[in-house]
C-alpha positions, 0 to 999 in steps of 0.5 A: 065852386060852392061860394059861387053857386052860394052867391047866385043863389043868394041873388037870385032870391034877392033880386031876380028880376034884375037878374033876369033883365041882366040875363035877357040883355045880354043875350040880346047883345050876344045875338045882335053879335052874332047877327053882325059877324053872319052879315057878313056872309053876302059880302063874301059871297058877293066877292067870290063871285058866286053864283045863287046855288053856290051862295051861303043859306044866309046869302039865299034868304038876304036875296029872297028878301031883297027880292020882297021888299025891292023886287030885283032879283040881285043884291049888289054890294052897295046894298050889302054894304048898307046892310052890314053897315046898319047892322053894325050901327044898330049893334053898337047903340043898342050895346051903348043902351044895353050897357047903360042899363046893366050900369043902372041895374048894378048901382040900384044892387050895389045901393040896397046892399049898402043900404041893408048893410049899413041898416045891421051896422047901426042895429049891432051893438055900439062896443062893436064900434068901440073896439073898432077903428070906424075908417077901416071898417067903412072901406072894407065894407065898400069895397066888399060891396063893389065886388059882389055888385060887380059879381052880380053883373059878371055872373050874368054876362057869362051866361051871355057869353056861354050862348054867344060862343054857342050860337058861334060854334053851332053856325057854321055847321048850320049854314 
């Protein structure tokens, strides 16, 4: 565990902006995933033919929004399906965009780590390179840098997934 905390502190010191951008994006993705799951509640209430009093708070809220926007009291199955579909499609496209930004940040961190390490290698004494097989050193180095950049993304994703699990556990008890 101390190794993980040391890695996290080093990453926060070296790349604080990237870390918080990734963290924010993962929280956004988790929130959108949770919203997509929550949108199923009106469909369940509709299929179970609940009255307005028996409906969940989510369905009641959606009915109020529906009334304010379209002026109709009851929401139809078609509108519920359009709402669920549009939310799901939006979440999918947002997920693709977030994955793209995450991969861009991962390779920026990867490039920075390689550049710094190669600079250190070139400034080292030449005896170090003459005594070791250079191909093995570079290959090992690139594998380790890849692991570090993967760990960087995994740590931020872990925080976001924890947030999503927390929301998914809290939502059933509040609605």
